[in-house]
NUNU-449749 format. One record per residue (C-alpha): residue number from 0; residue in one letter; y, z, x. Coordinates in nm, 2 decimals. Example, Ala and Ser with C-alpha at 12.3 -4.5 7.8 and 13.67 -1.06 7.14 Angstrom:
BEGIN
<n 0, res a, yy -0.45, zz 0.78, xx 1.23>
<n 1, res s, yy -0.11, zz 0.71, xx 1.37>
***
This chain:
BEGIN
<n 0, res m, yy 0.93, zz -0.55, xx -1.97>
<n 1, res l, yy 0.61, zz -0.76, xx -1.88>
<n 2, res g, yy 0.59, zz -0.94, xx -2.21>
<n 3, res s, yy 0.48, zz -1.32, xx -2.19>
<n 4, res t, yy 0.52, zz -1.31, xx -1.81>
<n 5, res v, yy 0.16, zz -1.23, xx -1.75>
<n 6, res v, yy -0.11, zz -1.46, xx -1.76>
<n 7, res t, yy -0.41, zz -1.32, xx -1.96>
<n 8, res a, yy -0.65, zz -1.13, xx -1.77>
<n 9, res p, yy -1.00, zz -1.18, xx -1.67>
<n 10, res a, yy -1.26, zz -1.04, xx -1.94>
<n 11, res r, yy -1.47, zz -0.86, xx -1.69>
<n 12, res a, yy -1.44, zz -0.48, xx -1.72>
<n 13, res a, yy -1.32, zz -0.26, xx -1.42>
<n 14, res s, yy -1.41, zz 0.10, xx -1.35>
<n 15, res p, yy -1.10, zz 0.25, xx -1.28>
<n 16, res l, yy -1.10, zz 0.61, xx -1.14>
<n 17, res a, yy -0.79, zz 0.86, xx -1.21>
<n 18, res v, yy -0.73, zz 1.05, xx -0.92>
<n 19, res p, yy -0.51, zz 1.36, xx -0.94>
<n 20, res l, yy -0.27, zz 1.41, xx -0.64>
<n 21, res a, yy 0.01, zz 1.66, xx -0.77>
<n 22, res p, yy -0.08, zz 1.68, xx -1.15>
<n 23, res t, yy 0.20, zz 1.94, xx -1.24>
<n 24, res v, yy 0.59, zz 1.94, xx -1.17>
<n 25, res t, yy 0.54, zz 2.30, xx -0.99>
<n 26, res a, yy 0.26, zz 2.13, xx -0.76>
<n 27, res a, yy 0.53, zz 1.80, xx -0.74>
<n 28, res r, yy 0.80, zz 2.05, xx -0.61>
<n 29, res e, yy 0.63, zz 2.19, xx -0.35>
<n 30, res v, yy 0.48, zz 1.85, xx -0.21>
<n 31, res a, yy 0.86, zz 1.75, xx -0.17>
<n 32, res g, yy 0.94, zz 2.08, xx -0.03>
<n 33, res f, yy 0.69, zz 2.04, xx 0.25>
<n 34, res w, yy 0.85, zz 1.69, xx 0.34>
<n 35, res l, yy 1.20, zz 1.78, xx 0.32>
<n 36, res a, yy 1.19, zz 2.11, xx 0.50>
<n 37, res d, yy 1.37, zz 2.19, xx 0.79>
<n 38, res g, yy 1.57, zz 1.84, xx 0.78>
<n 39, res a, yy 1.25, zz 1.67, xx 0.66>
<n 40, res a, yy 1.06, zz 1.77, xx 0.98>
<n 41, res n, yy 0.73, zz 1.66, xx 0.87>
<n 42, res l, yy 0.82, zz 1.34, xx 0.78>
<n 43, res r, yy 0.96, zz 1.27, xx 1.16>
<n 44, res n, yy 0.64, zz 1.45, xx 1.27>
<n 45, res a, yy 0.41, zz 1.23, xx 1.12>
<n 46, res t, yy 0.19, zz 1.00, xx 1.30>
<n 47, res p, yy 0.01, zz 0.66, xx 1.17>
<n 48, res y, yy -0.33, zz 0.73, xx 1.02>
<n 49, res n, yy -0.61, zz 0.60, xx 1.25>
<n 50, res v, yy -0.91, zz 0.65, xx 1.00>
<n 51, res r, yy -1.11, zz 0.29, xx 1.00>
<n 52, res t, yy -0.85, zz 0.09, xx 1.15>
<n 53, res e, yy -1.08, zz -0.15, xx 1.36>
<n 54, res v, yy -1.36, zz -0.35, xx 1.23>
<n 55, res g, yy -1.59, zz -0.66, xx 1.38>
<n 56, res g, yy -1.48, zz -0.96, xx 1.24>
<n 57, res e, yy -1.60, zz -1.34, xx 1.22>
<n 58, res r, yy -1.41, zz -1.62, xx 1.07>
<n 59, res l, yy -1.57, zz -1.80, xx 0.80>
<n 60, res s, yy -1.50, zz -2.15, xx 0.66>
<n 61, res t, yy -1.59, zz -2.10, xx 0.35>
<n 62, res g, yy -1.42, zz -2.00, xx 0.00>
<n 63, res i, yy -1.43, zz -1.71, xx -0.24>
<n 64, res v, yy -1.53, zz -1.79, xx -0.58>
<n 65, res p, yy -1.27, zz -1.59, xx -0.83>
<n 66, res d, yy -1.48, zz -1.35, xx -1.12>
<n 67, res g, yy -1.24, zz -1.48, xx -1.39>
<n 68, res a, yy -0.93, zz -1.68, xx -1.48>
<n 69, res p, yy -0.60, zz -1.65, xx -1.26>
<n 70, res a, yy -0.35, zz -1.38, xx -1.36>
<n 71, res s, yy -0.02, zz -1.28, xx -1.20>
<n 72, res i, yy 0.27, zz -1.08, xx -1.28>
<n 73, res p, yy 0.61, zz -1.16, xx -1.14>
<n 74, res p, yy 0.80, zz -0.97, xx -0.90>
<n 75, res l, yy 1.15, zz -0.81, xx -1.02>
<n 76, res e, yy 1.39, zz -0.83, xx -0.73>
<n 77, res g, yy 1.60, zz -0.56, xx -0.64>
<n 78, res p, yy 1.90, zz -0.46, xx -0.41>
<n 79, res v, yy 1.95, zz -0.71, xx -0.16>
<n 80, res p, yy 1.98, zz -0.53, xx 0.19>
<n 81, res p, yy 2.31, zz -0.53, xx 0.35>
<n 82, res e, yy 2.22, zz -0.66, xx 0.67>
<n 83, res e, yy 2.16, zz -1.04, xx 0.75>
<n 84, res g, yy 1.76, zz -1.08, xx 0.73>
<n 85, res g, yy 1.73, zz -0.70, xx 0.58>
<n 86, res m, yy 1.39, zz -0.66, xx 0.42>
<n 87, res s, yy 1.35, zz -0.51, xx 0.07>
<n 88, res a, yy 1.30, zz -0.15, xx 0.02>
<n 89, res t, yy 1.01, zz -0.22, xx -0.14>
<n 90, res f, yy 0.82, zz -0.15, xx 0.12>
<n 91, res g, yy 0.81, zz 0.19, xx 0.31>
<n 92, res k, yy 0.57, zz 0.45, xx 0.44>
<n 93, res v, yy 0.30, zz 0.71, xx 0.22>
<n 94, res f, yy 0.28, zz 1.02, xx 0.40>
<n 95, res f, yy 0.01, zz 1.28, xx 0.35>
<n 96, res i, yy -0.20, zz 1.55, xx 0.52>
<n 97, res g, yy -0.54, zz 1.41, xx 0.66>
<n 98, res s, yy -0.87, zz 1.57, xx 0.75>
<n 99, res d, yy -0.73, zz 1.71, xx 1.06>
<n 100, res l, yy -0.46, zz 1.89, xx 0.85>
<n 101, res q, yy -0.19, zz 1.73, xx 1.05>
<n 102, res p, yy 0.09, zz 1.49, xx 0.87>
<n 103, res h, yy 0.00, zz 1.09, xx 0.90>
<n 104, res w, yy 0.12, zz 0.78, xx 0.71>
<n 105, res c, yy 0.04, zz 0.44, xx 0.61>
<n 106, res t, yy 0.22, zz 0.17, xx 0.45>
<n 107, res g, yy 0.29, zz 0.11, xx 0.11>
<n 108, res t, yy 0.44, zz -0.15, xx -0.14>
<n 109, res v, yy 0.63, zz -0.08, xx -0.46>
<n 110, res v, yy 0.50, zz -0.34, xx -0.74>
<n 111, res r, yy 0.62, zz -0.41, xx -1.05>
<n 112, res s, yy 0.55, zz -0.21, xx -1.39>
<n 113, res k, yy 0.68, zz -0.15, xx -1.69>
<n 114, res l, yy 0.73, zz 0.25, xx -1.63>
<n 115, res w, yy 0.88, zz 0.19, xx -1.28>
<n 116, res n, yy 0.64, zz 0.40, xx -1.09>
<n 117, res v, yy 0.37, zz 0.23, xx -0.94>
<n 118, res v, yy 0.30, zz 0.21, xx -0.54>
<n 119, res a, yy 0.02, zz -0.02, xx -0.37>
<n 120, res t, yy -0.18, zz 0.08, xx -0.08>
<n 121, res a, yy -0.50, zz 0.09, xx 0.08>
<n 122, res g, yy -0.77, zz 0.29, xx -0.10>
<n 123, res h, yy -0.85, zz 0.53, xx 0.19>
<n 124, res c, yy -0.46, zz 0.63, xx 0.23>
<n 125, res v, yy -0.52, zz 0.77, xx -0.08>
<n 126, res l, yy -0.90, zz 0.92, xx -0.06>
<n 127, res d, yy -1.02, zz 1.11, xx 0.22>
<n 128, res v, yy -1.32, zz 0.89, xx 0.37>
<n 129, res e, yy -1.39, zz 1.13, xx 0.61>
<n 130, res a, yy -1.45, zz 1.43, xx 0.36>
<n 131, res p, yy -1.66, zz 1.41, xx 0.04>
<n 132, res m, yy -1.39, zz 1.15, xx -0.10>
<n 133, res g, yy -1.16, zz 1.40, xx -0.25>
<n 134, res p, yy -0.74, zz 1.28, xx -0.26>
<n 135, res l, yy -0.56, zz 1.32, xx 0.08>
<n 136, res f, yy -0.30, zz 1.63, xx 0.02>
<n 137, res k, yy 0.07, zz 1.62, xx -0.02>
<n 138, res w, yy 0.10, zz 1.25, xx -0.10>
<n 139, res a, yy 0.43, zz 1.09, xx -0.12>
<n 140, res f, yy 0.61, zz 0.77, xx -0.07>
<n 141, res v, yy 0.97, zz 0.70, xx 0.09>
<n 142, res p, yy 1.09, zz 0.35, xx 0.04>
<n 143, res a, yy 1.30, zz 0.17, xx 0.35>
<n 144, res y, yy 1.19, zz 0.50, xx 0.57>
<n 145, res s, yy 1.33, zz 0.48, xx 0.90>
<n 146, res g, yy 1.36, zz 0.79, xx 1.11>
<n 147, res g, yy 1.33, zz 1.08, xx 0.87>
<n 148, res t, yy 1.65, zz 0.93, xx 0.65>
<n 149, res l, yy 1.56, zz 0.89, xx 0.28>
<n 150, res p, yy 1.79, zz 0.61, xx 0.16>
<n 151, res f, yy 1.67, zz 0.58, xx -0.20>
<n 152, res g, yy 1.46, zz 0.94, xx -0.20>
<n 153, res l, yy 1.13, zz 1.08, xx -0.16>
<n 154, res y, yy 0.85, zz 1.01, xx -0.47>
<n 155, res v, yy 0.59, zz 1.23, xx -0.49>
<n 156, res g, yy 0.27, zz 1.09, xx -0.60>
<n 157, res k, yy 0.12, zz 1.24, xx -0.94>
<n 158, res q, yy -0.19, zz 1.06, xx -1.01>
<n 159, res a, yy -0.35, zz 0.74, xx -0.81>
<n 160, res y, yy -0.60, zz 0.52, xx -0.97>
<n 161, res t, yy -0.86, zz 0.35, xx -0.75>
<n 162, res h, yy -1.21, zz 0.22, xx -0.84>
<n 163, res y, yy -1.52, zz 0.41, xx -0.91>
<n 164, res d, yy -1.71, zz 0.21, xx -0.67>
<n 165, res f, yy -1.52, zz 0.30, xx -0.33>
<n 166, res d, yy -1.53, zz 0.67, xx -0.45>
<n 167, res d, yy -1.89, zz 0.68, xx -0.53>
<n 168, res i, yy -2.07, zz 0.42, xx -0.25>
<n 169, res r, yy -1.79, zz 0.36, xx -0.05>
<n 170, res d, yy -1.77, zz -0.03, xx -0.12>
<n 171, res h, yy -1.48, zz -0.15, xx 0.05>
<n 172, res d, yy -1.44, zz -0.44, xx -0.16>
<n 173, res r, yy -1.27, zz -0.18, xx -0.39>
<n 174, res d, yy -1.07, zz -0.02, xx -0.10>
<n 175, res y, yy -0.75, zz 0.00, xx -0.28>
<n 176, res a, yy -0.54, zz 0.22, xx -0.48>
<n 177, res f, yy -0.22, zz 0.21, xx -0.72>
<n 178, res v, yy -0.04, zz 0.53, xx -0.72>
<n 179, res n, yy 0.20, zz 0.66, xx -0.98>
<n 180, res v, yy 0.50, zz 0.87, xx -0.83>
<n 181, res y, yy 0.73, zz 1.08, xx -1.01>
<n 182, res n, yy 1.09, zz 1.00, xx -1.01>
<n 183, res g, yy 1.24, zz 1.04, xx -0.63>
<n 184, res v, yy 1.43, zz 1.34, xx -0.51>
<n 185, res v, yy 1.69, zz 1.45, xx -0.28>
<n 186, res p, yy 1.78, zz 1.76, xx -0.15>
<n 187, res a, yy 2.09, zz 1.91, xx -0.29>
<n 188, res s, yy 2.05, zz 2.19, xx -0.10>
<n 189, res p, yy 1.75, zz 2.40, xx 0.06>
<n 190, res d, yy 1.63, zz 2.50, xx -0.26>
<n 191, res v, yy 1.75, zz 2.24, xx -0.51>
<n 192, res l, yy 1.61, zz 1.88, xx -0.59>
<n 193, res t, yy 1.87, zz 1.61, xx -0.73>
<n 194, res d, yy 1.66, zz 1.34, xx -0.96>
<n 195, res a, yy 1.68, zz 1.00, xx -0.77>
<n 196, res g, yy 1.56, zz 0.78, xx -1.07>
<n 197, res k, yy 1.29, zz 0.57, xx -1.11>
<n 198, res l, yy 1.12, zz 0.39, xx -0.80>
<n 199, res g, yy 1.12, zz 0.05, xx -0.95>
<n 200, res q, yy 1.48, zz 0.06, xx -1.08>
<n 201, res n, yy 1.61, zz 0.16, xx -0.74>
<n 202, res v, yy 1.42, zz -0.08, xx -0.55>
<n 203, res g, yy 1.25, zz -0.34, xx -0.74>
<n 204, res g, yy 0.90, zz -0.44, xx -0.73>
<n 205, res q, yy 0.65, zz -0.71, xx -0.57>
<n 206, res g, yy 0.49, zz -0.92, xx -0.82>
<n 207, res i, yy 0.07, zz -0.92, xx -0.81>
<n 208, res a, yy -0.17, zz -1.25, xx -0.82>
<n 209, res i, yy -0.55, zz -1.21, xx -0.90>
<n 210, res n, yy -0.82, zz -1.44, xx -0.90>
<n 211, res q, yy -0.63, zz -1.71, xx -0.71>
<n 212, res p, yy -0.75, zz -1.93, xx -0.42>
<n 213, res l, yy -0.73, zz -1.85, xx -0.09>
<n 214, res a, yy -0.38, zz -1.86, xx 0.00>
<n 215, res p, yy -0.25, zz -2.14, xx 0.28>
<n 216, res t, yy -0.02, zz -1.86, xx 0.42>
<n 217, res a, yy 0.03, zz -1.49, xx 0.35>
<n 218, res d, yy 0.30, zz -1.29, xx 0.48>
<n 219, res v, yy 0.21, zz -0.94, xx 0.58>
<n 220, res l, yy 0.48, zz -0.66, xx 0.57>
<n 221, res g, yy 0.39, zz -0.34, xx 0.72>
<n 222, res y, yy 0.46, zz -0.07, xx 0.99>
<n 223, res p, yy 0.21, zz -0.12, xx 1.27>
<n 224, res a, yy 0.24, zz 0.15, xx 1.54>
<n 225, res g, yy -0.10, zz 0.16, xx 1.74>
<n 226, res p, yy -0.25, zz -0.01, xx 2.06>
<n 227, res h, yy -0.44, zz -0.33, xx 2.08>
<n 228, res p, yy -0.79, zz -0.32, xx 2.25>
<n 229, res d, yy -0.64, zz -0.38, xx 2.58>
<n 230, res g, yy -0.40, zz -0.12, xx 2.57>
<n 231, res s, yy -0.07, zz -0.29, xx 2.51>
<n 232, res r, yy 0.17, zz -0.12, xx 2.21>
<n 233, res p, yy 0.43, zz -0.43, xx 2.09>
<n 234, res y, yy 0.50, zz -0.20, xx 1.78>
<n 235, res t, yy 0.64, zz 0.15, xx 1.75>
<n 236, res g, yy 0.57, zz 0.19, xx 1.37>
<n 237, res e, yy 0.97, zz 0.27, xx 1.35>
<n 238, res t, yy 1.05, zz -0.03, xx 1.16>
<n 239, res l, yy 0.91, zz -0.27, xx 0.91>
<n 240, res e, yy 0.75, zz -0.59, xx 1.07>
<n 241, res r, yy 0.65, zz -0.89, xx 0.94>
<n 242, res s, yy 0.39, zz -1.18, xx 1.02>
<n 243, res t, yy 0.32, zz -1.51, xx 0.87>
<n 244, res g, yy -0.04, zz -1.69, xx 0.87>
<n 245, res p, yy -0.31, zz -1.83, xx 0.73>
<n 246, res t, yy -0.60, zz -1.65, xx 0.49>
<n 247, res f, yy -0.96, zz -1.71, xx 0.51>
<n 248, res a, yy -1.28, zz -1.59, xx 0.40>
<n 249, res t, yy -1.44, zz -1.36, xx 0.66>
<n 250, res k, yy -1.72, zz -1.14, xx 0.77>
<n 251, res v, yy -1.70, zz -0.78, xx 0.89>
<n 252, res t, yy -1.90, zz -0.52, xx 1.05>
<n 253, res p, yy -1.98, zz -0.23, xx 0.97>
<n 254, res l, yy -1.80, zz -0.18, xx 0.65>
<n 255, res r, yy -1.98, zz -0.25, xx 0.33>
<n 256, res m, yy -1.79, zz -0.54, xx 0.20>
<n 257, res d, yy -1.92, zz -0.86, xx 0.02>
<n 258, res r, yy -1.60, zz -1.05, xx -0.02>
<n 259, res p, yy -1.37, zz -0.98, xx 0.26>
<n 260, res v, yy -1.04, zz -1.19, xx 0.33>
<n 261, res g, yy -0.86, zz -1.22, xx 0.63>
<n 262, res v, yy -0.51, zz -1.32, xx 0.76>
<n 263, res d, yy -0.40, zz -1.44, xx 1.07>
<n 264, res s, yy -0.17, zz -1.14, xx 1.20>
<n 265, res p, yy -0.12, zz -0.97, xx 1.52>
<n 266, res f, yy -0.06, zz -0.63, xx 1.36>
<n 267, res t, yy -0.24, zz -0.36, xx 1.52>
<n 268, res g, yy -0.42, zz -0.11, xx 1.30>
<n 269, res e, yy -0.27, zz 0.23, xx 1.29>
<n 270, res g, yy 0.03, zz 0.24, xx 1.07>
<n 271, res s, yy -0.02, zz -0.12, xx 0.92>
<n 272, res l, yy -0.31, zz 0.03, xx 0.70>
<n 273, res g, yy -0.20, zz -0.07, xx 0.32>
<n 274, res s, yy 0.03, zz -0.32, xx 0.46>
<n 275, res s, yy 0.11, zz -0.58, xx 0.19>
<n 276, res w, yy 0.01, zz -0.95, xx 0.18>
<n 277, res l, yy 0.27, zz -1.17, xx -0.01>
<n 278, res t, yy 0.20, zz -1.50, xx -0.11>
<n 279, res e, yy 0.51, zz -1.71, xx -0.21>
<n 280, res y, yy 0.75, zz -1.50, xx -0.02>
<n 281, res d, yy 1.11, zz -1.56, xx -0.11>
<n 282, res g, yy 1.32, zz -1.47, xx 0.18>
<n 283, res d, yy 1.63, zz -1.50, xx -0.03>
<n 284, res s, yy 1.51, zz -1.23, xx -0.29>
<n 285, res r, yy 1.28, zz -1.05, xx -0.05>
<n 286, res t, yy 1.00, zz -1.10, xx -0.32>
<n 287, res g, yy 0.65, zz -1.24, xx -0.36>
<n 288, res y, yy 0.32, zz -1.19, xx -0.51>
<n 289, res l, yy 0.08, zz -0.92, xx -0.38>
<n 290, res n, yy -0.24, zz -1.10, xx -0.31>
<n 291, res g, yy -0.37, zz -0.85, xx -0.02>
<n 292, res l, yy -0.38, zz -0.51, xx 0.14>
<n 293, res t, yy -0.48, zz -0.43, xx 0.53>
<n 294, res i, yy -0.76, zz -0.20, xx 0.53>
<n 295, res s, yy -0.86, zz -0.26, xx 0.87>
<n 296, res v, yy -0.81, zz -0.55, xx 1.17>
<n 297, res s, yy -1.02, zz -0.70, xx 1.40>
<n 298, res d, yy -1.02, zz -0.88, xx 1.75>
<n 299, res t, yy -1.23, zz -1.23, xx 1.63>
<n 300, res d, yy -1.20, zz -1.37, xx 1.94>
<n 301, res g, yy -1.22, zz -1.10, xx 2.18>
<n 302, res d, yy -0.95, zz -1.13, xx 2.40>
<n 303, res g, yy -0.85, zz -0.77, xx 2.35>
<n 304, res r, yy -0.58, zz -0.84, xx 2.08>
<n 305, res y, yy -0.60, zz -0.81, xx 1.73>
<n 306, res d, yy -0.57, zz -1.10, xx 1.55>
<n 307, res t, yy -0.68, zz -1.07, xx 1.18>
<n 308, res g, yy -0.61, zz -0.83, xx 0.93>
<n 309, res v, yy -0.86, zz -0.76, xx 0.65>
<n 310, res s, yy -0.85, zz -0.69, xx 0.29>
<n 311, res p, yy -1.03, zz -0.71, xx -0.02>
<n 312, res y, yy -1.02, zz -1.00, xx -0.27>
<n 313, res f, yy -0.76, zz -0.97, xx -0.52>
<n 314, res d, yy -1.02, zz -0.98, xx -0.82>
<n 315, res g, yy -1.03, zz -0.87, xx -1.19>
<n 316, res e, yy -1.18, zz -0.53, xx -1.10>
<n 317, res l, yy -0.86, zz -0.45, xx -0.91>
<n 318, res y, yy -0.65, zz -0.61, xx -1.23>
<n 319, res g, yy -0.81, zz -0.37, xx -1.44>
<n 320, res v, yy -0.73, zz -0.08, xx -1.22>
<n 321, res y, yy -0.38, zz -0.19, xx -1.17>
<n 322, res k, yy -0.32, zz -0.22, xx -1.55>
<n 323, res k, yy -0.43, zz 0.17, xx -1.57>
<n 324, res a, yy -0.14, zz 0.28, xx -1.34>
<n 325, res a, yy 0.09, zz 0.04, xx -1.49>
<n 326, res a, yy 0.09, zz 0.23, xx -1.83>
<n 327, res y, yy 0.08, zz 0.61, xx -1.69>
<n 328, res w, yy 0.38, zz 0.79, xx -1.73>
<n 329, res t, yy 0.50, zz 1.05, xx -1.46>
<n 330, res g, yy 0.87, zz 1.16, xx -1.53>
<n 331, res s, yy 1.09, zz 1.39, xx -1.31>
<n 332, res i, yy 1.02, zz 1.72, xx -1.10>
<n 333, res a, yy 1.40, zz 1.80, xx -1.03>
***
């Protein structure tokens, strides 16, 4: 499906790490049953993930030098929302069990892939950075999530691809993950799941841009929910939010990062982890090129309100991890 639409990738080799989530159909059915039981009570009761949501940040005037030739994959347009100004169903919530054994969520984004089954999110919304870096449990994705509803079904994660350096040395320049999900399911009865089809065929997929100059502006889309440092709560996490602002190089503490990128955004950290940064966003098709993922937020001017989202730079290493995920088959669990 990608064919000649893909620009040649950078030559530098990446270090993808395969992370099993629910590697068997039996395990995947158990995950689906957990989230769908009692009228999807666990989905509705999940809270926004609040791990590493805030960093110290300083905006820089310097640029970032790519590590190779630019590469891009065009987006695949999905169904247009019926309501005026509605957002693409490629955006949704990823659900999992945290170290506290409670259900939580981050933001996730469907990206175009030849097997229609890849969700992009922050690496620490897949790997548990509060433990010895094992996977977070019962990982699933619900596109266009709102109030416990499953407009396109629930998609259980089979396997994630992350970067070895994030797992091994907590390098947050590699704090990203591409998750392969099984076909979606919806409950036909308390004990029966119906196949809802392949994720990308149902909702489309955003493009990806690699080794690009810092974008003049990026559209950030996610589900912010937490408070600002001053205690105000402008977001509920119930609906998808969008902000638009310039991107820039930044310096962060205390995370280990050499090339963090910032975007001017008022999103709070809880809930917006994993939010997509899209360049060349088209309001008609609701598509663009994924060029960043929120891994934390910062109040760079000290006024008590977050003003900056932080992402790894999308380089050839990330592209290598994505390509491994794009070639991984999943299948049906129904």
